[in-house]
N, C-alpha and C positions, 0 to 999 in steps of 0.2 A: 922795869925801870921807870921809876916816876919820872914826871915831867919835871924839869926844874921849877923851884916856886918862883923865881923871876917871870915865867912865862905864865902862870897861872895867877898870879897877882896881877900882871899887867892885862890879863883877859877881864878880872873883875874890876879893874881900875877903869875902863874902858867901855862898859857897857851902853853909856849914851851914844858914842861916837860909831860905835859898831851897829847900834839900831838905826842910827842917821844913815849909815852905809845901806842897810836893808831897805830902808823909805828910799832913797832916790834909786835903787834898782827896780822895787814894785813901780815906782812912778813911771817905767817903762813900758807900755803894754805891748809885750813883745809877744803878739799872739801869731802863731806860726800856721794856723789853721785859716786865718782871715788874709785875703790878698790886700785888705784896706789896711792891713798893720804890718806888711811886709818891710816898710822903710823902719818902723818901729824895732822891728826883729834886728836888724842891721845896727841902728843905734845903741842898741843892747850890747851887742857885740864889740862896737866900738868902744863903750863904755868900759867893759870887762877887760879888754885887753888894756885900756888906759890904767886900769887899777893895777892889774900884773905888773906892767911894765915899772910904775911908780914903786913896787914892791920887789924890784931888782930881778924878775922873772923876763927870760929873753923869750919873745914872741912871736908870732907869724899868722896872719890871716889867710887862710887855705880856699880858694874857690872852688865850691863844689858843682858846678855848673848850674844848669836850669831844669826846670819842671813844670808840668802843667797841672793846674789845681783849678777846678770848677771852669775848663773850658780856656782858661788865662795861662799864657807861658810867664813864669817867673823865675828872677835869679834865687838861686838856693841861697840861705843865708851861710855865711863863712863858717868854717871850724875854727876855733882859737886854739894853735898849740903853744905850749909854752915848756921851758926849761930852766931848773935852776940847780946848780951843784953837780960837778961832774968827777967827785973823788972817787976813784975804783976801790979805794976801802970801805965805802958805804953801799948799802942796798940802794936799789933805786925802784922809789914808789911811784908809779902812774896813777893820776886822779882823772876821774871822770864825771863830768856833771854837764847839764842843760840849761841855756839861758833864755829857752823859749817857755811860753806857759799857755793854758788853755784859755778860751776866750770866756769874758765875764762882762756883764752889767749889772747896775743895780736892780734895773727892772726885773732881772732873775730872780730876784729874791733876796740880795744882799742888804743887811744892815745899815752898812757902811759902803761910799764909794769904793770899787774893788781896787782901783790903781792908786790909792793913796793909803798909806801904812797908818792904820791908826792902832794906837797902844792903850789897851783898857786898863789901866793903872788897878783897877780892882781884882780883875782875873789874870792879869800878867799876860795877857793874850797880844800877839802882834798880828793884826788883822790885816790882808791883804792879798791879791791874787799874786801867786808865785812863792808866797811867805816860804810856805817850806814845801813846795813842789815848782822849780828846784834853787830858787834864788838864795833862799837862806842857807841850805848845805853848803854851795858855792861859796857864799861870803864866809863861811865858817872857815874855810882852808886859806882864804884870804887874811880872816882875823889872825890865823896862826902865823903867817907869814910875816904880818905887820908886827906882831907881838918880838919875833925873833930879830927882824930887822931893828926894830927901835930899841929894843934892850940891848941889842949886840950879841945875841946867842947864835951860836952856830946851827942850821938844821941838822939833825942827827941822821938823816939820808940825801941821797938826790931824789930830787922829786921832777915828775913829767906831768902836763897837764893837757887834758883835750876836752874841751867845751864846745857845743853844738848848739844849733838854734833850731833844729826840725824834730826831736826827741818826740814830740806831742804830736807828730804828724807823719811819722813812720822814720826817723832818722834818715831821709835821703841823702844818698851820697856819701854816707858815714862808713858805711863797711868797705868801699872801694879806697877810702883815703887810709883808713887803717892798713889794709892789704898793701897798699903801695908804699906807705910810710914803712911799715914792719921791712920790706924788701931793700928798703935803701940802707940798712944794716946801721953802721955806726954814724953813717952820714944822715941817719933820719932820727926824728923828734922819740923814738920808742926803744932807742937802742940800750940794751943791757937792762931793761926793765925786768924785776924780779918778782913784781905781783902787781895787782891792781887792785884800789879801794874806790868804791862808789858809793856815794851817800845820796840815795834818792828813792829811799823806802821809810816805813814806819814801824814803831813798835806795835805790837798786837794791840796794847791796851794804853792807857793814860800812866801808869807806874811801872812796868817792867821793861828796862832795855832789853834790844835783842840782837844777835846777829843773824844774817840771812844768807842762807846757801844755795837758796834756788828759787826762779820765778817762773811763771807760766810765758807762753808763747802767746801769740797773737795772729788771727786772719781776719780782717775787717773788710765787710760787704756792704755793696749798696745795690739794690733792687728797684728799678724804673720800670713802671707802668705807665704807658702813654696811649691815647685813642685821637680824640678830637684834635683838629688844628689849632683850637684856641680853648680858653675856658667858656663853660656854657652855663645859661639860664636854667635852673635846676626845675622851674615851674614850666620851661617849656621843652625841655630836655629829658626830665626825669623819668624814669621808667619806658624810655623810646631808644636809649643808646645803652652800651655796655660803658659803664663809669671805672676809670682807672683808679680811684680811691677805694672803691669797693672791691675791686681784685687785688690790689695790694695788701689791704687789712686782710684779706681771705689768707694771702700767701703767709703775711707776717705772723698770723695767729696759730700756723702749723709747726712754727720753729721751734718752739720751747714750751714745755708743759710748767704749770703754776708752781710746781715742787722743784722746779729746776732740770728736771730730765730732759735732755736735748733730742728731739724729734727726728732729726736727719739722722736716716738710717746708717749704722757704722761707725758713727764719731763716737759716741761714749764706748761701743764694744772695744775701740782700739787700746782701751786701757785697763789695765786688769783689776780687779777688787781687792782691796787693802785686806790682808790677814790679819789676826788678833795681835801679833806681834808688832805689825806696823800701828795699828790703832793706838797701842800704847804709847807710843810717841808723841800723840796728841793729847792724849789724857793728861800727860804730867805738866805741858804747858800753862803757864798763869795766865789761863783766859776763861771765860764763862760766857752763856749765853747771853747775860748781863751787860756785859763788854759789847757784846754783838750790836744789843740793841740800843746801848747808848748811844753807840758810834752813828747808828742808823738814825736816831732820834725816833725810835717807835718801835713796838714790840710786836717784830716782823720776821724773826728770825724763822727758816724753814724747818728745823727741827729744835727738839729741847735736848737733843744729845750733843754733847760738845764736841765729842771725836767728829761726828759727823758733819757738823758746821765747820770744824776747821778745815778738814779735809775737802769739803768744798770750797774751800777759799784757798787751799795749798796744793792739792795732790789730784784733782778732778778737774776735768775740763767744765767751762759755763759758757751759755750762751745768752747774750744780753741785746733787748733792743732798745735801741738809741733815740730814734727819731725818724720824723717823716717831713720831708721837703716838699714844696709845691702845693700845700695845703693851706686853707685859710687859717689863719691865728691871730688874734687880736679881739679887741673890744668889739661890742656890736653882732648883728647877725647877717653876714655874707652868705647868700644862698646861690653860691656858685658851684658845678661840676667842675674841678680842676682837671685840666687837658693833660696833665703830667704830673706823677708825684712818685718820690723815690723815697724808699725806705732804707735807714742803716741798721746793721746789727754787726756785733762782733763775736766770736768764738775765743775764749783764752785756752789755750793748749797746754796739755802737758806730754813729759815724754811718755812714749814714743812720736806723738803726733807732731806733725809740721804741717805749715800753710800749704805745701805742695800735695801733702796726702789729703790734707782735709777739703781743698777746694772742689775737685772734680766729685766728690759726695756732695756737696752743698748746690753745685750747678746743677746734677742730674736731679737731685729731689726737688728744687725748685719749678726746672722745668717742667717734671712730673704733675706737680701739683697744680700749676699754671695750665697744664693741657686739659687737666679735670674739671677747669673752669667754665670750658666751651665759651672762652670769651674772644670776641675780634680784637680787644685790644693786643697791644706789642710789650714783651717782655725784654728787658736787658739786666745783665747782671753782671757786677764788675767786683773784683776782688783789689780793693782799693792800696792796701799794704798789710804786711805781716812780719812776724818774726819768731824764730824757734824758741822753744822752750830752753832753760838752762838750769843746769844742777853742778853743783861744784864739790869737792873734797873737803870736807869740815874738818878733817884731822890735819891739817895741812897747817905750817908754822903761822901762814899769814892769819887763820883764825884764830891760833893761840894770843897771837899778839895781841888781836882785837879782843879778845876774852880778859887777858890781864887789864888792858886799859881799861875797859869797861868795868870792872871791879875796882881799880884803884879811884875812877871818877865817881861811880855810882854805889859803889860800897856793897854791890851785890853781881851775881852771877847773873849773865844775860841769857835769855831763852833762845835756844837755836831752832830758827824757823825758816819755811818756805815761804813764799809769798804770793799772792793771788795776781799782781800785778804783771806788766811785761816791760821790759828795757834789753830790746833786741842786739844791742851792742855789748851786753855782757858775754854772749857766746862768741860773737866776733873776736872780742879781745882773748879770751881764752883760747880758741884756736889757731888765731894769727899769731899770739905770741907766745903761746905754750907755756903760759903761767897761771897761777891760782888767781881768782877775782873773788873778792870779797865784797859785801853789801853790809855796810855799816852805818845805820839810820840815827837820824839826827832827831826828827819828829816824833810825836805820838798818834797812836790811832785814830785818835778824834779829832786829827788835825784837819779833815774837810778836804782833802786834796782833789780838785777837779770839780768842787762843790759849790754852794754859796758860803759866805764868810771863813773862805778858808783863812786858817790862822797857823802862826807857830808860837809855842809859849816862850816866853823870855827866858826861862828858865833851861829850856831844851837849847835854846839859841846860844846860849852862855856857857853850861855845861859842857854841850854838845860841841862846841868849840875847842873846851880841853880835851874832849876825849878824842877829836881828830888829832889833835896836838900829840896827845900822851902816846896814842895807837903808832904814830911816827918813832917814837922813843922805844916802844917795844918792839917794832919790827927790827929797829937796830941793834937792840939787847938780844935778840931771841938767835939760837944757834939754828939756821936753816940746814 
């Protein structure tokens, strides 16, 4: 059932105001992983709640408690819960999104100021941190609400909202909230939810919309090597003491091979190899090695075989090295031996892997490799956060509604994909509420989420808003 023309026409007529709303959101540097920006995350929560209230949504902020980050105790950002509509004749759709973002500084390599939305009129790109991950998609839902409220259209479904401010830092506190809110039954915000829709991922490429039914999980680790009581002069102490950086680099080099093979014994072995029939699933997707390399900005794909590369993203685990803290970084030549250095890496997990199953393998292996170094330095390993992988039933009516909506808006059938990223809350919603969860992306595969010059194409922001609204009408029309 197509969305009413009053809805789609309103979207087309209010492009500028929608972009201004996105600019207002991007301007708030809600970086959850940086203690110095914690108040900005709270500011973003209040701004978002205010927007929802203006659009007629009943909301409440939920205190999620405190946590320790980098040795400092901090108040967790609140979850924003909302609801609008309580018609027992209608289906109820729960929408999830996150209002926190990854760190960004212009010195990282941005062409523009990360927290000032730049509209590139030539390319139609809306450039700014959070534009596609996940502020743009969240605001797409707000745009849908505004259109219905202003035009005087009744929403075709009841809606529930759950927005959090810690997704980029492990969604701390959210699982417990979902479980406790669900336990309240009709007194909770998740009463009578029929399905969940999340828009926090991307098309495989820049031309073909998709619907996503699976996500990899995550186990994020920190390895610290320390020795001297303070930084040392390399001219005085070089080749006289065990150096923490040397030991750490040795350890990090033994985690993953250049072809992507995970070197931690037992991790890759948990996942069975794909047979010929499964490989055909990936062969038919509208995706190419050129798409990979265009998105990456370099001819660096691990293989020339399309199915192999896609399975590396969707159905196989991966291990990535992320950085080293405590070491010298910057202009000039600083000749010190760092007293303590920490390396961070993560493993993206697929069924049947879980963080709990992978952690002991990682700890045992690193401890074993560290012992081989015969060093007098000290080792510390931490599992900072993680989440289980998730796979949904893509034959469910929720997916059929999303497929129909995509065809109505984009005039083509969407690809059906699994995704390489991690959104741990998807599995929590599925298990706690006992309903189908759907990922319906707004952005393109070249948006650069988590990277420099993150963007959301104007056409995806506007047509994506129409898609979200049309999806609600398809949910209402389909027979459950």
